[in-house]
Backbone as CSV, one residue per row, in Angstrom:
resi,resn,N_x,N_y,N_z,CA_x,CA_y,CA_z,C_x,C_y,C_z
1,MET,0.846,-1.168,0.000,0.000,0.000,0.000,0.895,1.236,0.000
2,LYS,0.469,2.250,-0.754,1.202,3.499,-0.800,0.371,4.597,-0.163
3,ASN,1.042,5.522,0.470,0.352,6.635,1.101,0.194,7.788,0.127
4,ILE,-0.911,8.518,0.255,-1.134,9.737,-0.499,-1.592,10.811,0.472
5,ARG,-1.600,12.031,0.000,-2.109,13.150,0.792,-3.071,13.933,-0.084
6,ILE,-4.249,14.233,0.445,-5.228,15.051,-0.248,-5.306,16.379,0.496
7,ILE,-5.058,17.464,-0.222,-5.128,18.804,0.360,-6.213,19.560,-0.401
8,SER,-7.173,20.141,0.331,-8.287,20.806,-0.333,-8.735,22.034,0.434
9,ASP,-9.157,23.051,-0.326,-9.793,24.219,0.275,-11.312,24.112,0.159
10,GLY,-11.792,22.949,-0.257,-13.226,22.714,-0.395,-13.740,22.907,-1.806
11,THR,-12.855,23.271,-2.738,-13.258,23.433,-4.131,-12.495,22.450,-5.008
12,ALA,-13.028,22.178,-6.191,-12.344,21.266,-7.123,-10.998,21.840,-7.566
13,CYS,-10.964,23.137,-7.862,-9.710,23.761,-8.317,-8.681,23.872,-7.200
14,GLY,-9.132,23.913,-5.969,-8.225,24.050,-4.836,-7.859,22.735,-4.182
15,THR,-8.069,21.634,-4.883,-7.763,20.308,-4.336,-6.567,19.717,-5.063
16,GLN,-5.626,19.192,-4.286,-4.445,18.543,-4.842,-4.307,17.164,-4.230
17,VAL,-3.796,16.230,-5.023,-3.480,14.887,-4.539,-1.980,14.706,-4.709
18,LEU,-1.317,14.379,-3.603,0.138,14.234,-3.593,0.507,12.789,-3.270
19,ASP,1.633,12.336,-3.836,2.108,10.997,-3.500,2.880,11.038,-2.184
20,ALA,3.442,9.911,-1.792,4.129,9.802,-0.498,5.336,10.731,-0.396
21,ASP,5.930,11.100,-1.547,7.089,11.991,-1.553,6.703,13.462,-1.628
22,GLY,5.395,13.761,-1.711,4.935,15.144,-1.789,4.817,15.669,-3.202
23,THR,4.969,14.793,-4.199,4.856,15.191,-5.600,3.390,15.165,-6.019
24,LYS,2.944,16.224,-6.682,1.554,16.309,-7.120,1.268,15.246,-8.172
25,ILE,0.182,14.517,-8.005,-0.253,13.531,-8.988,-1.001,14.281,-10.081
26,GLU,-0.468,14.262,-11.284,-0.997,15.064,-12.384,-2.053,14.337,-13.218
27,ALA,-2.348,13.102,-12.902,-3.346,12.346,-13.672,-4.705,13.021,-13.568
28,PRO,-5.528,12.921,-14.619,-6.854,13.559,-14.564,-7.775,12.857,-13.564
29,ILE,-8.063,13.534,-12.469,-8.911,12.976,-11.418,-10.345,13.442,-11.659
30,LYS,-11.245,12.494,-11.686,-12.651,12.793,-11.939,-13.421,13.052,-10.647
31,ARG,-13.067,12.322,-9.594,-13.839,12.430,-8.350,-12.985,11.991,-7.160
32,ILE,-13.203,12.644,-6.014,-12.603,12.234,-4.756,-13.723,12.134,-3.729
33,GLU,-13.821,10.986,-3.102,-14.794,10.788,-2.028,-14.013,10.375,-0.783
34,TRP,-14.402,10.899,0.358,-13.738,10.453,1.584,-14.740,10.465,2.728
35,CYS,-14.445,9.630,3.704,-15.313,9.551,4.871,-14.495,9.031,6.056
36,ILE,-15.077,9.162,7.223,-14.477,8.604,8.439,-15.489,7.650,9.039
37,ASP,-15.065,6.428,9.262,-15.916,5.395,9.831,-16.164,5.713,11.306
38,ALA,-17.417,5.905,11.668,-17.749,6.269,13.048,-17.459,5.146,14.029
39,THR,-17.529,3.910,13.567,-17.298,2.780,14.451,-15.807,2.555,14.693
40,GLY,-15.059,2.392,13.610,-13.630,2.104,13.735,-12.757,3.338,13.734
41,ARG,-13.361,4.501,13.470,-12.640,5.762,13.415,-11.485,5.728,12.415
42,ILE,-11.753,5.107,11.263,-10.755,4.973,10.212,-11.156,5.864,9.040
43,GLY,-10.220,6.667,8.554,-10.473,7.493,7.377,-10.281,6.673,6.115
44,GLU,-11.100,6.956,5.110,-11.027,6.217,3.847,-11.251,7.198,2.707
45,ALA,-10.450,7.107,1.666,-10.609,7.957,0.489,-10.705,7.087,-0.754
46,LYS,-11.555,7.499,-1.677,-11.709,6.814,-2.959,-11.486,7.856,-4.050
47,ILE,-10.490,7.619,-4.907,-10.156,8.548,-5.984,-10.488,7.868,-7.308
48,THR,-11.266,8.548,-8.144,-11.630,8.028,-9.458,-10.841,8.805,-10.505
49,PHE,-10.053,8.086,-11.296,-9.252,8.697,-12.355,-10.001,8.595,-13.682
50,ALA,-9.982,9.671,-14.460,-10.566,9.650,-15.798,-9.543,9.057,-16.767
51,HIS,-9.971,8.134,-17.583,-9.137,7.516,-18.626,-7.817,6.960,-18.088
52,PRO,-7.872,6.082,-17.087,-6.627,5.562,-16.524,-5.912,4.628,-17.511
53,ILE,-4.609,4.681,-17.476,-3.790,3.740,-18.241,-3.402,2.636,-17.267
54,VAL,-3.727,1.407,-17.612,-3.460,0.289,-16.709,-2.676,-0.801,-17.420
55,GLU,-1.985,-1.583,-16.645,-1.290,-2.766,-17.146,-1.776,-3.937,-16.300
56,LEU,-2.354,-4.910,-16.943,-2.941,-6.036,-16.232,-2.265,-7.340,-16.634
57,GLN,-2.177,-8.242,-15.686,-1.702,-9.590,-15.951,-2.738,-10.543,-15.413
58,GLY,-2.931,-11.624,-16.113,-3.922,-12.596,-15.646,-3.623,-13.971,-16.199
59,GLU,-4.469,-14.884,-15.836,-4.321,-16.264,-16.276,-5.678,-16.728,-16.788
60,ILE,-5.660,-17.377,-17.948,-6.900,-17.908,-18.521,-6.775,-19.424,-18.513
61,LYS,-7.787,-20.064,-17.972,-7.805,-21.528,-17.915,-8.835,-22.051,-18.924
62,ASP,-8.522,-23.143,-19.555,-9.469,-23.764,-20.482,-10.637,-24.343,-19.690
63,GLY,-11.819,-24.261,-20.285,-12.964,-24.921,-19.666,-13.882,-24.000,-19.059
């Protein structure tokens, strides 16, 4: 798992997402959702990237 930092003034233009080294992530971000779990008191963030470039590996079995 990698750490990120989300800094926001409450507006879309004033929001930045930084990697663990403090470098701004320049990928086109479509949405950021975050919440704090009232039971476990754990913060959680979900970032949706527009048009992500991915590399996938998998295995296909016959049958």
